[in-house]
C-alpha positions in Angstrom: -44.7 -16.2 13.6 -45.4 -13.9 10.3 -42.7 -13.8 8.2 -41.7 -10.9 5.9 -40.6 -10.9 2.5 -40.1 -7.9 0.8 -39.1 -7.8 -3.6 -35.7 -7.3 -4.7 -36.8 -3.9 -5.9 -37.3 -3.5 -2.5 -34.3 -4.4 -1.1 -31.9 -2.6 -3.6 -33.6 0.6 -2.8 -33.7 -0.1 1.0 -29.6 -0.7 0.7 -29.2 2.4 -1.5 -31.1 4.8 1.1 -28.7 3.0 3.4 -26.0 4.5 1.6 -27.8 7.5 1.5 -28.4 7.9 5.3 -24.9 7.0 5.6 -23.8 9.8 3.7 -25.2 12.1 4.8 -25.1 10.7 8.8 -28.2 10.4 9.5 -28.6 8.3 12.7 -32.4 7.4 12.9 -32.0 6.7 9.5 -29.4 4.1 9.7 -30.8 2.5 12.7 -34.1 1.7 11.1 -33.3 0.3 7.3 -31.2 -1.6 9.4 -33.7 -3.6 11.5 -35.8 -3.6 8.1 -32.5 -4.9 6.6 -32.4 -8.0 9.2 -36.4 -8.3 9.6 -36.5 -8.9 5.7 -33.3 -11.2 6.5 -35.5 -13.9 8.7 -34.2 -11.9 12.1 -36.5 -12.3 15.0 -38.1 -9.3 16.2 -36.9 -9.6 19.0 -32.7 -9.9 18.0 -33.5 -7.0 15.9 -34.8 -4.9 18.4 -32.4 -5.8 21.5 -29.2 -5.5 18.4 -30.5 -2.0 17.7 -31.7 -0.7 21.3 -35.1 0.3 20.7 -38.7 -1.4 21.8 -40.1 -4.5 20.1 -43.1 -2.4 19.4 -40.9 0.1 17.6 -39.1 -2.7 15.3 -43.3 -3.8 14.2 -44.1 0.0 13.6 -41.3 0.0 11.0 -41.7 -2.5 9.7 -45.7 -1.9 9.1 -44.9 1.9 8.1 -43.1 0.2 5.6 -45.6 -1.4 4.3 -48.6 1.0 4.1 -46.4 3.9 3.3 -43.5 2.6 1.5 -39.9 4.5 1.1 -41.6 7.3 2.3 -42.1 5.9 6.1 -37.8 6.2 6.1 -37.9 10.0 5.4 -36.6 12.0 8.7 -37.6 15.9 9.4 -34.0 17.5 10.2 -33.3 17.9 13.9 -33.3 20.9 15.7 -31.4 19.3 18.4 -27.8 19.8 19.0 -25.3 17.2 16.9 -23.5 15.1 18.8 -19.8 15.6 19.5 -17.0 13.6 20.5 -15.3 14.6 23.3 -11.8 15.3 23.6 -10.5 11.9 25.2 -13.1 10.4 22.3 -10.7 11.9 19.5 -7.3 11.5 21.1 -8.3 7.5 21.3 -9.7 8.1 17.4 -6.2 9.6 16.3 -4.7 6.5 17.9 -7.0 3.7 15.9 -6.5 6.2 12.7 -2.3 6.0 13.4 -2.9 2.1 13.8 -4.4 1.6 10.5 -7.4 -0.5 9.4 -5.7 -3.8 9.5 -5.7 -2.8 13.1 -9.3 -2.2 13.7 -10.9 -5.6 11.3 -10.8 -4.3 7.9 -8.4 -6.5 5.7 -7.3 -3.3 3.3 -4.4 -1.5 4.9 -5.9 2.4 3.2 -8.5 4.2 5.2 -11.2 6.1 4.0 -13.9 8.4 5.0 -16.3 5.6 5.1 -14.3 2.9 6.9 -13.9 5.7 9.5 -17.3 6.9 9.6 -17.7 3.5 11.0 -15.2 3.0 13.3 -16.4 5.8 14.7 -19.9 4.9 15.1 -18.6 1.7 16.5 -16.4 2.7 18.8 -18.2 6.2 19.5 -22.1 5.6 18.8 -21.6 8.7 17.0 -22.3 8.9 13.0 -21.5 11.8 11.3 -21.6 12.7 7.1 -18.5 11.1 5.2 -17.6 15.0 4.3 -17.7 15.8 8.3 -15.4 13.1 8.9 -12.5 14.2 6.7 -13.3 18.2 7.9 -12.4 16.4 11.6 -9.2 14.1 10.6 -8.5 17.5 8.8 -8.3 19.4 12.3 -6.9 15.8 13.6 -4.1 16.4 11.9 -4.7 13.7 9.3 -3.9 14.6 5.2 -5.5 11.9 2.3 -2.2 11.3 0.9 -1.1 8.6 -1.2 0.7 5.0 0.6 4.4 3.4 -0.2 5.0 0.3 -0.4 7.3 -0.8 2.8 9.0 -4.6 2.9 6.8 -7.2 5.4 9.6 -8.1 6.9 13.1 -6.0 7.5 14.8 -5.5 11.0 15.4 -2.1 11.6 17.9 -3.2 14.9 19.7 -5.6 11.8 19.5 -3.3 9.3 21.5 -0.5 11.5 24.0 -2.9 12.2 24.6 -3.5 8.7 24.7 0.6 7.8 26.7 1.2 10.5 29.5 -2.2 10.1 29.0 -3.7 7.0 28.8 -1.1 4.5 32.2 1.6 5.5 33.6 -1.8 5.0 32.4 -2.4 1.9 33.1 1.3 0.7 36.5 1.3 1.3 37.5 -1.5 -0.5 35.9 -0.4 -3.5 37.6 2.7 -3.1 40.7 1.2 -2.1 40.6 -1.4 -5.3 39.3 1.5 -7.4 36.3 -0.8 -8.7 32.4 -0.3 -9.3 30.0 -0.6 -6.1 27.4 -1.5 -7.7 23.8 -1.9 -6.0 21.8 -4.2 -8.1 18.1 -5.0 -8.4 15.2 -5.8 -10.9 12.0 -3.9 -11.8 8.6 -5.5 -13.9 6.7 -2.7 -15.8 3.2 -2.6 -15.3 3.9 -3.3 -11.9 2.1 -5.6 -10.2 -0.4 -2.7 -8.3 -1.2 0.4 -7.7 -1.0 2.6 -4.5 -4.3 4.3 -3.5 -4.6 7.1 -0.7 -5.0 6.3 2.6 -5.5 9.2 5.9 -2.5 9.3 7.7 -0.7 11.8 10.1 0.5 15.6 8.2 4.0 14.8 7.0 3.9 11.3 7.7 4.2 9.6 4.4 2.0 6.4 5.2 3.4 2.6 4.6 1.4 -0.4 2.8 3.0 -3.9 3.1 3.5 -5.6 0.0 4.9 -9.3 -0.8 7.0 -7.7 -4.1 5.2 -10.0 -6.4 5.7 -8.9 -9.6 4.9 -9.7 -13.0 4.5 -7.9 -16.8 7.9 -6.9 -18.4 11.5 -7.3 -16.5 14.4 -5.1 -16.1 17.8 -6.0 -14.8 19.6 -3.2 -13.5 23.0 -2.2 -11.8 24.4 1.4 -10.4 27.1 2.5 -9.3 27.3 4.5 -5.8 29.9 6.8 -7.1 28.9 7.7 -10.5 25.7 6.8 -10.4 26.6 5.3 -13.7 24.0 2.7 -14.6 23.5 -1.2 -16.7 20.5 -2.5 -17.3 19.3 -5.1 -19.9 15.4 -5.6 -20.1 14.6 -9.2 -21.1 10.9 -10.8 -21.8 11.5 -13.9 -20.1 11.5 -14.7 -16.4 13.9 -14.0 -13.3 16.0 -16.4 -13.3 20.0 -18.0 -12.5 20.7 -17.8 -16.4 19.4 -14.6 -17.6 21.3 -12.8 -14.1 24.6 -14.5 -15.4 24.0 -13.4 -19.1 23.2 -9.7 -18.3 26.6 -10.0 -15.9 28.6 -11.1 -18.6 27.7 -8.3 -20.6 28.5 -6.0 -17.6 31.8 -7.5 -17.9 32.3 -7.3 -21.8 31.1 -3.1 -20.9 33.9 -2.3 -18.8 37.5 -3.2 -17.3 36.9 -2.0 -14.5 36.6 -4.3 -11.0 33.1 -4.8 -10.1 32.0 -5.2 -6.4 28.0 -6.1 -6.5 25.5 -6.0 -4.1 22.6 -7.6 -4.2 19.6 -9.3 -2.5 19.1 -12.8 -1.4 16.6 -13.6 -4.7 17.2 -17.3 -5.3 18.8 -16.9 -8.8 21.3 -15.0 -7.5 23.1 -18.0 -6.3 21.0 -21.3 -7.3 23.4 -21.9 -9.4 26.4 -22.0 -7.6 29.1 -19.1 -8.0 28.5 -16.8 -11.1 30.0 -18.5 -14.2 32.8 -15.9 -16.2 35.6 -15.9 -18.1 39.0 -17.2 -16.5 40.3 -13.7 -17.3 37.3 -12.0 -15.5 37.6 -14.3 -12.5 39.8 -11.2 -10.7 37.5 -8.8 -11.7 34.2 -9.3 -10.5 33.3 -10.0 -6.1 29.6 -10.7 -5.4 28.0 -9.1 -1.8 24.2 -10.5 -0.3 22.5 -7.8 1.2 20.0 -9.0 3.2 16.2 -8.0 2.8 16.0 -5.9 5.9 18.7 -3.4 3.5 16.6 -3.7 0.1 15.2 -0.5 0.6 18.5 0.9 1.3 19.5 0.6 -2.5 19.9 3.8 -5.0 18.7 1.6 -7.9 15.6 1.4 -5.8 15.0 5.3 -6.4 16.0 5.1 -10.1 13.9 5.6 -13.5 14.6 3.7 -16.6 13.1 4.8 -19.7 11.0 3.5 -21.8 12.2 2.9 -24.7 14.8 0.0 -23.3 13.6 -2.9 -25.5 15.8 -5.2 -24.2 18.8 -4.0 -24.8 22.2 -3.0 -23.0 22.6 -0.1 -21.5 24.8 2.6 -19.2 24.3 5.5 -18.6 24.6 8.9 -15.3 21.5 9.7 -14.0 20.6 13.3 -14.3 18.5 15.3 -12.4 15.8 16.5 -13.3 12.5 18.5 -11.2 10.0 15.9 -10.6 12.3 12.3 -10.1 15.4 11.3 -11.1 15.9 10.1 -14.7 18.4 8.4 -17.1 20.7 9.5 -20.4 21.5 7.0 -22.0 24.8 8.6 -23.2 27.9 5.8 -24.6 29.6 4.7 -21.9 32.6 6.2 -20.7 
């Protein structure tokens, strides 16, 4: 068996030509160039022919023409025939695949691109559309290219509803009776660990991307009152741990004489050193309630932004609404 070796320059040119063929939806060129690349990777002619459903002689001809004519042998005249189209059933199947997400289709990423969907269409239906037409097709099927939103990968919707219907009303009544601040606590890091990309999803339905919640960079503790919107926050340079968290709560206690009912999640530093150590005079003024991770997306603190000039100081204020987002006015506590 004769082995054929292509130069690195030829391999690079073939790969670029393959990308171009995919971009314009040229199925014949995709098949031919892919077969040539497989031959260059020492795959047997018989195996390559079977893989692309062509005769063994056809693969031999492709190789010979490449050796004699170079890249010019890859050019095809524009087909005069009708472009292949997906049937109604195939389009419904494609909608199901896109809605299920790229990971369900065998990809590692959580966001669709037109290239990935182009690959899925070819893999599932043996139809190769250009990437531009793939976008048009998706629009016609009711999809739009939009930014995804992170959502925790371990939420229990059933338990979440139970908490909202049973636990939350009791907490609310207790806080009203005590005339207490009902504070939702959370932390944030700036900049966040990554940026969300855009993906294809049904129109009007924002897609979700699962995240582990790992954070790095400048850190901020925050508490926001359910009744008044008053915000307490403090930036720190170190780590989120039990010492920095308890120091933050002590500073909050120093800011007000009202009773505090704090709803917090199950982060280790919230309880890692046992009950929060507070001065005896404040023991009756502080109550903490653990909220399960299944309910964390309900917390108002997650929808609040912090002014950039925190400088690690303790601040409080009331939120005000703008046309784009909910921001904070750092007026002195009242």
